[in-house]
C-alpha positions in Angstrom: -5.6 28.7 -14.7 -8.1 29.1 -11.9 -7.5 30.8 -8.6 -8.4 27.5 -6.9 -5.6 25.7 -8.7 -3.1 28.3 -7.5 -4.4 28.1 -3.9 -4.0 24.3 -3.9 -0.5 24.5 -5.3 0.5 27.2 -2.7 -1.0 25.1 0.1 1.0 22.0 -1.1 4.2 24.1 -1.4 3.7 25.5 2.2 3.3 22.0 3.6 6.3 20.6 1.7 8.4 23.6 2.8 7.3 22.9 6.4 5.8 26.4 6.6 2.4 24.8 7.5 1.7 21.5 9.2 0.5 18.6 7.1 1.6 15.5 5.3 4.3 16.2 2.7 4.0 15.1 -0.9 6.8 12.6 -0.4 5.2 11.1 2.7 1.8 10.8 0.9 3.5 9.1 -2.0 5.3 6.7 0.3 2.0 5.9 2.0 0.3 5.2 -1.3 3.2 2.9 -2.4 3.2 1.0 0.9 -0.6 0.5 0.8 -0.4 -0.9 -2.7 2.5 -3.2 -1.6 0.6 -4.3 1.5 -2.5 -5.2 -0.7 -0.3 -7.2 -3.1 1.3 -9.1 -0.2 -2.1 -9.8 1.4 -3.2 -11.3 -2.0 -0.1 -13.4 -2.3 -0.5 -14.6 1.3 -4.1 -15.7 0.6 -2.9 -17.6 -2.6 -0.2 -19.3 -0.5 -2.6 -20.3 2.2 -5.0 -21.8 -0.4 -2.2 -23.7 -2.0 -1.1 -25.0 1.3 -4.5 -26.3 2.1 -4.8 -27.8 -1.4 -1.5 -29.6 -1.2 -2.1 -30.7 2.4 -5.3 -32.5 1.2 -3.5 -34.2 -1.7 -4.0 -38.0 -1.5 -1.0 -40.3 -1.4 1.2 -37.8 0.3 2.5 -38.8 3.7 1.4 -36.5 6.5 3.9 -35.0 8.7 3.1 -34.2 12.3 
């Protein structure tokens, strides 16, 4: 094991134990999860918008105002 690995682990431990300031491991994981979820929701929203436009243009459907 390299000294650099131990240094990184110690720094992470100090942050998680609130000995040093920084973003904790739990917070970082939550941020990653929320970013992924946000990206998925944006994609789903784009699909729904495209479907909405497609069905709004469908001939033979009465338009609502």
